[in-house]
C-alpha positions in Angstrom: 230.8 88.0 139.4 229.0 90.2 136.8 229.8 93.1 139.1 227.2 92.1 141.7 228.0 92.1 145.4 228.0 88.8 147.3 225.0 89.7 149.5 222.9 90.3 146.3 223.8 86.9 145.0 222.8 85.3 148.2 219.4 87.0 148.0 218.9 85.9 144.4 219.8 82.3 145.2 217.5 82.2 148.2 214.7 83.8 146.1 215.3 81.2 143.4 215.1 78.3 145.9 211.9 79.7 147.3 210.3 80.0 143.8 211.4 76.4 142.9 210.0 75.1 146.2 206.7 76.9 145.7 206.4 75.6 142.1 207.0 72.0 143.3 204.5 72.4 146.1 201.9 73.8 143.7 202.5 71.0 141.3 202.2 68.4 144.0 199.1 70.1 145.4 197.4 70.1 141.9 198.3 66.5 141.4 196.7 65.7 144.8 193.6 67.6 143.9 193.2 65.6 140.6 193.7 62.3 142.5 191.1 63.3 145.1 188.5 64.3 142.5 188.9 61.0 140.6 188.9 58.8 143.6 186.0 60.5 145.4 183.8 60.2 142.2 184.7 56.6 141.9 183.7 55.9 145.5 180.4 57.6 144.9 179.8 55.6 141.7 180.7 52.3 143.3 178.7 52.7 146.5 175.8 54.9 145.4 175.1 54.3 141.7 171.7 55.8 142.0 173.0 59.3 142.3 174.1 61.5 139.4 177.6 63.1 139.8 178.7 66.2 137.9 181.0 69.1 138.3 180.0 72.8 138.7 181.8 75.6 136.9 183.5 76.4 140.2 185.0 72.9 140.3 182.8 71.7 143.1 181.0 68.3 143.1 177.3 68.2 142.4 175.1 65.2 143.2 171.5 64.7 142.7 168.8 62.0 142.5 165.1 62.0 142.1 164.6 61.3 145.8 167.0 63.7 147.4 167.2 66.6 145.0 170.4 68.5 144.3 173.4 69.2 146.5 176.8 70.7 146.0 180.0 69.7 147.9 182.7 72.4 148.2 185.7 70.4 147.1 188.0 72.8 149.0 186.9 71.0 152.2 187.9 67.6 150.8 191.3 68.9 149.5 192.0 70.4 153.0 191.0 67.1 154.7 193.3 65.1 152.5 196.1 67.7 152.6 196.2 67.5 156.4 197.0 63.8 156.2 200.6 62.7 156.6 202.5 63.2 153.4 199.5 65.1 152.0 197.5 61.9 151.7 200.2 59.6 150.6 198.5 56.6 152.2 195.6 55.4 150.0 193.8 53.9 153.0 193.9 57.2 154.8 192.4 58.9 151.8 189.8 56.2 151.5 188.6 57.0 155.1 188.2 60.7 154.1 186.2 59.8 151.0 184.0 57.4 153.0 183.0 60.2 155.4 182.0 62.5 152.6 180.3 59.8 150.5 178.1 58.9 153.5 177.1 62.5 153.9 176.3 62.8 150.2 174.4 59.5 150.0 170.7 59.3 149.4 170.1 57.6 152.8 171.8 60.6 154.6 170.0 63.2 152.5 166.7 61.4 152.8 166.8 62.0 156.6 165.9 65.7 156.0 163.1 65.1 153.6 160.2 65.6 153.3 160.6 69.1 154.6 158.3 70.9 157.0 158.0 74.6 157.8 158.2 74.0 161.5 161.4 72.0 161.3 163.2 73.6 158.4 161.7 77.1 158.0 164.5 78.8 160.0 167.2 77.2 158.0 166.2 78.6 154.6 168.9 80.9 153.2 169.4 82.6 149.7 172.5 82.5 147.5 173.2 84.6 144.5 174.3 82.9 141.3 174.7 83.5 137.6 172.1 82.2 135.3 174.4 79.6 133.9 174.6 78.0 137.3 171.0 76.8 136.8 171.9 75.1 133.6 174.3 72.8 135.4 171.3 70.9 136.9 169.1 68.6 135.0 165.5 69.6 134.4 164.4 66.9 136.8 166.1 68.7 139.7 163.4 71.5 139.5 165.7 73.9 141.3 163.7 76.7 143.0 165.0 80.2 141.9 164.0 83.8 141.6 165.4 86.1 138.9 166.9 89.5 139.6 166.6 91.1 136.1 168.1 94.4 137.1 171.4 92.6 138.0 171.3 89.6 135.6 171.5 87.2 138.6 169.4 84.5 140.1 168.6 83.8 143.7 168.6 80.1 144.7 167.7 78.7 148.1 169.4 76.3 150.4 168.9 74.7 153.8 171.8 75.8 156.1 172.2 72.5 157.9 175.2 71.0 159.8 175.4 68.1 157.2 175.6 70.5 154.3 173.5 72.8 152.2 171.0 71.0 149.9 169.3 73.2 147.3 165.5 73.7 147.5 163.5 72.3 144.6 159.9 72.8 143.7 158.8 69.7 145.6 160.5 71.1 148.7 158.4 74.3 148.3 155.3 72.2 148.1 156.3 70.3 151.2 156.9 73.5 153.1 153.5 74.8 152.1 154.9 78.1 150.7 154.6 79.8 147.3 157.8 81.0 145.7 157.4 84.6 147.0 157.0 83.4 150.6 160.1 81.2 150.3 162.0 84.3 149.1 160.7 86.4 152.0 161.4 83.6 154.5 165.0 83.3 153.2 165.6 87.1 153.6 164.0 87.1 157.1 166.5 84.4 158.2 169.4 86.3 156.6 168.3 89.6 158.3 168.5 88.1 161.8 172.3 88.2 162.0 173.0 91.1 159.6 175.4 93.6 161.2 173.3 96.7 160.7 176.0 98.9 162.2 178.1 98.3 159.2 175.8 100.4 157.1 176.2 103.5 159.3 179.7 104.6 158.2 179.2 104.3 154.4 175.8 106.1 154.7 177.6 108.9 156.5 180.2 109.0 153.8 183.0 108.3 156.2 184.4 104.9 155.1 183.6 101.6 153.5 182.4 98.4 155.2 183.1 94.8 154.2 180.6 92.1 155.2 182.4 88.7 155.2 180.8 86.0 157.3 182.4 83.3 155.0 179.2 81.3 155.1 178.4 81.5 151.3 175.6 84.1 151.9 177.7 87.3 152.0 176.7 88.5 148.5 173.1 87.6 149.1 173.0 89.9 152.1 172.9 92.7 149.5 169.2 91.8 149.2 168.4 93.0 152.7 170.3 96.3 152.6 167.4 98.4 151.3 165.4 97.6 154.4 168.0 99.3 156.6 168.1 102.5 154.6 166.0 105.6 155.2 164.4 107.8 152.5 167.2 109.7 150.6 170.0 107.5 151.8 172.1 105.7 149.2 175.0 103.3 149.0 177.2 101.7 146.4 177.7 98.0 146.8 180.2 95.5 145.2 179.6 91.8 145.1 182.5 90.4 142.9 181.8 86.9 144.2 179.6 85.1 146.7 181.8 85.5 149.7 182.1 89.3 150.0 179.8 92.3 150.2 181.4 95.7 150.1 179.4 98.8 151.0 180.7 102.1 149.9 179.7 105.8 150.2 177.4 106.9 147.4 180.0 109.6 146.4 182.3 106.8 145.1 179.9 106.5 142.1 181.2 109.9 140.9 184.7 108.5 140.3 184.2 105.8 137.6 187.9 105.1 137.3 188.2 104.4 141.0 185.3 102.0 140.9 186.7 100.2 137.8 190.1 99.8 139.5 188.4 98.5 142.7 186.4 95.9 140.7 189.5 94.8 138.8 191.4 94.1 142.1 188.5 92.2 143.6 188.0 90.1 140.5 191.7 89.0 140.5 190.7 86.5 143.3 191.4 83.1 141.8 189.7 81.2 144.6 186.2 82.4 143.5 184.2 82.5 140.3 183.2 86.1 139.5 179.6 87.0 140.3 179.0 90.7 139.3 181.5 92.8 137.5 179.6 96.1 138.0 178.8 98.2 141.1 175.2 98.6 142.2 173.3 101.5 143.7 171.2 100.6 146.8 168.4 102.8 148.1 165.3 102.3 150.2 163.5 101.6 146.9 165.7 98.7 145.8 168.9 97.7 143.9 170.1 98.7 140.4 173.3 98.2 138.5 175.3 101.4 137.8 
């Protein structure tokens, strides 16, 4: 038929079946995600009307109240939990049990157990995250989110407590409870991030041998850029890429001489649909600091 061999027709048919199956799966998954979002929000509104519920630009759930401050729930965790249920969460009661567990963790009573904060108890859990300025505008003025500007990069540093029950953002009242000024909160966050930084990953790009990728997957990978200058000696230089919060690429300084290669690399990294872009430019890192190229 049409001059095509039988084996090629078989391949085309199989490929078409696979494409149709993937399209149906994606459609079903998107429908499941919409259902999960609507149902979880309704559970929170019904059981905890005192908290405010909103959505971040990344599609994650944000809750806040005057007593507990702001917190963000990565909705991917909820989608995975429901997706693992029989029939991808076909049973409403099974979905309700998942929602209940997350609602309890997000509730003011649960969040109140960690506040007021103390430096002795919570000092070692402070971590930084890098965000775009528009991220801050998602929170109400009452939230008083603690942040530090990085004018050379056009980014903001926010601070969270890295706790088993989640990562609440630090507000001005938390800073007062900790007994720290903003500069000391920033230093403490970097001190904590530096403790597990794989310093050996700097050696190869500094020696111009190869690139290194830092990916702990803990939401602090991009922020680890802030501690790189402390590991460099006078005269040493790196190029770093932080396309989104979950990756830090360290490259030999010579890569900056090839602008086309850098642009191509950034385009590939920014094609990741699972993350909102963070910085679309490479940065130069030296012992003296960080600057956009």
